[in-house]
C-alpha positions as CSV (number, residue, x, y, z in Angstrom):
1,X,16.3,7.0,-13.8
2,X,13.0,8.1,-15.1
3,X,12.7,10.0,-18.3
4,X,11.7,13.7,-17.8
5,X,9.7,15.5,-20.4
6,X,8.7,19.1,-20.3
7,X,10.8,19.8,-17.1
8,X,14.4,19.5,-16.1
9,X,15.4,16.3,-14.2
10,X,16.5,16.5,-10.6
11,X,17.1,13.9,-7.8
12,X,18.1,13.4,-4.2
13,X,17.2,17.0,-3.3
14,X,14.6,18.1,-0.8
15,X,11.0,18.5,-1.9
16,X,10.6,20.5,-5.1
17,X,7.6,22.7,-5.9
18,X,9.3,25.0,-8.5
19,X,10.0,23.2,-11.8
20,X,12.4,24.3,-14.4
21,X,11.0,24.1,-17.9
22,X,12.1,25.2,-21.4
23,X,9.9,28.3,-20.9
24,X,10.9,29.2,-17.4
25,X,10.0,28.3,-13.8
26,X,6.6,26.8,-13.0
27,X,5.6,27.2,-9.3
28,X,3.0,24.5,-8.5
29,X,2.9,25.4,-4.8
30,X,2.2,29.2,-4.8
31,X,0.6,29.5,-8.2
32,X,-1.6,26.4,-8.5
33,X,-4.2,24.4,-6.7
34,X,-4.6,20.6,-7.0
35,X,-7.8,19.8,-8.9
36,X,-7.7,16.0,-9.5
37,X,-5.6,12.9,-8.9
38,X,-6.3,10.2,-11.5
39,X,-4.9,6.7,-11.8
40,X,-5.4,4.8,-15.0
41,X,-4.6,1.2,-14.2
42,X,-4.6,-0.2,-17.7
43,X,-2.1,2.5,-18.8
44,X,-0.2,2.4,-15.4
45,X,-0.4,6.2,-15.4
46,X,-0.9,8.6,-12.5
47,X,-2.1,12.1,-13.5
48,X,-2.2,15.1,-11.1
49,X,-4.1,18.0,-12.5
50,X,-3.5,21.5,-11.2
51,X,-5.2,24.9,-11.9
52,X,-2.2,27.2,-12.6
53,X,-1.8,30.9,-13.1
54,X,1.4,33.0,-13.3
55,X,-0.3,35.3,-10.8
56,X,-1.6,33.3,-7.8
57,X,-4.4,35.9,-7.3
58,X,-6.0,34.8,-10.6
59,X,-5.9,31.0,-10.2
60,X,-9.7,30.8,-9.8
61,X,-10.5,33.2,-12.6
62,X,-7.7,32.7,-15.2
63,X,-6.1,29.5,-14.1
64,X,-5.4,26.9,-16.8
65,X,-4.9,23.2,-16.4
66,X,-1.4,21.9,-15.9
67,X,-0.7,18.2,-15.5
68,X,2.0,16.1,-13.9
69,X,1.9,12.7,-15.6
70,X,3.8,9.7,-14.2
71,X,4.1,6.7,-16.6
72,X,5.1,3.1,-16.1
73,X,3.8,3.4,-12.5
74,X,4.6,0.6,-10.1
75,X,4.0,0.2,-6.3
76,X,1.6,3.1,-6.1
77,X,0.4,4.0,-2.7
78,X,-2.1,6.8,-2.0
79,X,-2.7,7.8,1.6
80,X,-5.4,10.0,3.0
81,X,-5.0,11.5,6.5
82,X,-7.4,10.1,9.1
83,X,-8.7,13.5,9.8
84,X,-8.9,14.4,6.1
85,X,-10.0,17.9,5.2
86,X,-10.5,18.7,1.5
87,X,-9.1,22.2,2.1
88,X,-5.9,20.7,3.3
89,X,-5.2,18.8,0.1
90,X,-5.3,21.4,-2.6
91,X,-1.6,22.6,-2.4
92,X,1.5,20.8,-3.7
93,X,3.7,20.8,-0.6
94,X,6.5,19.0,-2.3
95,X,7.7,16.4,-4.9
96,X,10.7,14.2,-4.0
97,X,12.6,12.2,-6.5
98,X,15.1,9.5,-5.7
99,X,16.9,7.0,-7.9
100,X,15.9,3.4,-7.4
101,X,17.7,1.4,-10.1
102,X,16.2,1.8,-13.6
103,X,13.1,3.3,-12.1
104,X,12.7,6.5,-10.0
105,X,10.9,6.7,-6.7
106,X,8.6,9.7,-6.3
107,X,6.8,11.0,-3.2
108,X,4.1,13.6,-3.8
109,X,2.9,15.6,-0.8
110,X,-0.4,17.4,-1.2
111,X,-1.1,17.9,2.5
112,X,-3.8,15.5,3.6
113,X,-3.1,13.3,0.6
114,X,0.2,11.7,-0.3
115,X,1.3,9.5,-3.2
116,X,4.4,7.3,-3.3
117,X,5.3,5.4,-6.4
118,X,8.0,4.1,-8.8
119,X,7.8,5.5,-12.3
120,X,9.7,5.2,-15.6
121,X,8.7,8.7,-16.8
122,X,7.5,12.1,-15.6
123,X,6.0,14.7,-17.9
124,X,4.9,18.2,-17.1
125,X,2.1,19.2,-19.6
126,X,1.7,23.0,-19.8
127,X,-1.1,24.9,-21.6
128,X,-0.1,26.4,-25.0
């Protein structure tokens, strides 16, 4: 199973959008917008950056960057809908985690963009 840093581990549940952290719950569906999806091939790292605010009404004015970082990435697949609309890919619709031997399988649904991958670690980086 993947190592989880900055968030509590879970698996074999439905899609998750609320993450339990040492400082409380972080809702990346209602209180965040997807800003960037970055794959660093030399590092085998996938980063998904969000603009997050505790009050969803202030995401654009007071939102701070939050990052989901997948490390030791294998079998990465990124799919874009044939009728892609940028406005339909700014919300985390769900993150699924399943156990696949020593690795973990993740599916990230961002509407018109989806990512599926195996990873050895998942970190949630929050602003200080």
